[in-house]
C-alpha positions as a Markdown table, in Angstrom:
| # | Residue | x | y | z |
|---|---|---|---|---|
| 1 | Unk | 103.8 | 133.5 | 99.2 |
| 2 | Unk | 107.0 | 131.7 | 98.4 |
| 3 | Unk | 109.1 | 130.0 | 101.1 |
| 4 | Unk | 112.4 | 130.8 | 99.6 |
| 5 | Unk | 114.6 | 133.8 | 98.5 |
| 6 | Unk | 116.4 | 134.1 | 95.2 |
| 7 | Unk | 120.2 | 134.4 | 95.4 |
| 8 | Unk | 122.2 | 136.6 | 93.1 |
| 9 | Unk | 125.9 | 137.2 | 92.7 |
| 10 | Unk | 126.6 | 140.9 | 92.4 |
| 11 | Unk | 129.2 | 142.2 | 89.9 |
| 12 | Unk | 130.2 | 145.9 | 89.9 |
| 13 | Unk | 131.3 | 147.6 | 86.7 |
| 14 | Unk | 131.6 | 151.0 | 85.1 |
| 15 | Unk | 129.6 | 152.1 | 82.1 |
| 16 | Unk | 129.6 | 155.5 | 80.5 |
| 17 | Unk | 131.6 | 156.8 | 83.5 |
| 18 | Unk | 128.9 | 155.6 | 85.9 |
| 19 | Unk | 129.4 | 152.8 | 88.5 |
| 20 | Unk | 126.7 | 150.1 | 88.0 |
| 21 | Unk | 125.9 | 146.6 | 89.4 |
| 22 | Unk | 124.9 | 143.5 | 87.6 |
| 23 | Unk | 122.8 | 140.8 | 89.3 |
| 24 | Unk | 123.0 | 137.2 | 88.1 |
| 25 | Unk | 120.6 | 134.7 | 89.7 |
| 26 | Unk | 122.6 | 131.7 | 91.0 |
| 27 | Unk | 120.3 | 129.8 | 93.3 |
| 28 | Unk | 117.8 | 129.9 | 96.2 |
| 29 | Unk | 117.8 | 130.1 | 100.0 |
| 30 | Unk | 115.3 | 128.1 | 102.1 |
| 31 | Unk | 114.7 | 128.2 | 105.9 |
| 32 | Unk | 116.2 | 125.2 | 107.5 |
| 33 | Unk | 113.6 | 122.5 | 108.2 |
| 34 | Unk | 114.8 | 121.9 | 111.8 |
| 35 | Unk | 114.6 | 125.6 | 112.9 |
| 36 | Unk | 117.5 | 128.0 | 112.9 |
| 37 | Unk | 119.5 | 128.6 | 109.8 |
| 38 | Unk | 119.1 | 128.3 | 106.1 |
| 39 | Unk | 119.8 | 125.9 | 103.2 |
| 40 | Unk | 121.4 | 127.4 | 100.2 |
| 41 | Unk | 120.8 | 125.7 | 96.9 |
| 42 | Unk | 123.3 | 126.9 | 94.1 |
| 43 | Unk | 122.2 | 126.2 | 90.6 |
| 44 | Unk | 124.1 | 123.2 | 89.1 |
| 45 | Unk | 127.1 | 124.1 | 86.9 |
| 46 | Unk | 127.5 | 127.7 | 88.3 |
| 47 | Unk | 130.8 | 128.7 | 90.0 |
| 48 | Unk | 130.1 | 131.4 | 92.6 |
| 49 | Unk | 132.4 | 133.8 | 94.3 |
| 50 | Unk | 132.2 | 137.4 | 95.5 |
| 51 | Unk | 129.2 | 139.2 | 97.0 |
| 52 | Unk | 125.9 | 137.3 | 97.2 |
| 53 | Unk | 122.5 | 138.8 | 98.0 |
| 54 | Unk | 119.1 | 137.2 | 98.6 |
| 55 | Unk | 115.8 | 138.8 | 97.6 |
| 56 | Unk | 112.2 | 137.6 | 97.7 |
| 57 | Unk | 111.2 | 136.0 | 94.3 |
| 58 | Unk | 109.8 | 138.5 | 91.8 |
| 59 | Unk | 107.7 | 138.1 | 88.6 |
| 60 | Unk | 109.5 | 138.6 | 85.3 |
| 61 | Unk | 108.1 | 142.2 | 85.0 |
| 62 | Unk | 109.2 | 143.0 | 88.6 |
| 63 | Unk | 112.7 | 141.6 | 87.8 |
| 64 | Unk | 113.0 | 143.7 | 84.6 |
| 65 | Unk | 112.0 | 146.9 | 86.5 |
| 66 | Unk | 114.2 | 146.2 | 89.5 |
| 67 | Unk | 117.4 | 145.8 | 87.5 |
| 68 | Unk | 116.6 | 148.9 | 85.3 |
| 69 | Unk | 116.8 | 151.1 | 88.4 |
């Protein structure tokens, strides 16, 4: 099992009159080595603002199915 969570920025939009969300992976979250807290590693070159969410890492098939829901 992985020791990190994948971090996504969430963008809300409307398509065909339906509210939808788009998730873009922007980094990882790791438990802090000295106990409480977390380290957040944002992928180099990405500007991030807005809502961020963290999920356990998924395989490519799981990611495809998750975002199609």
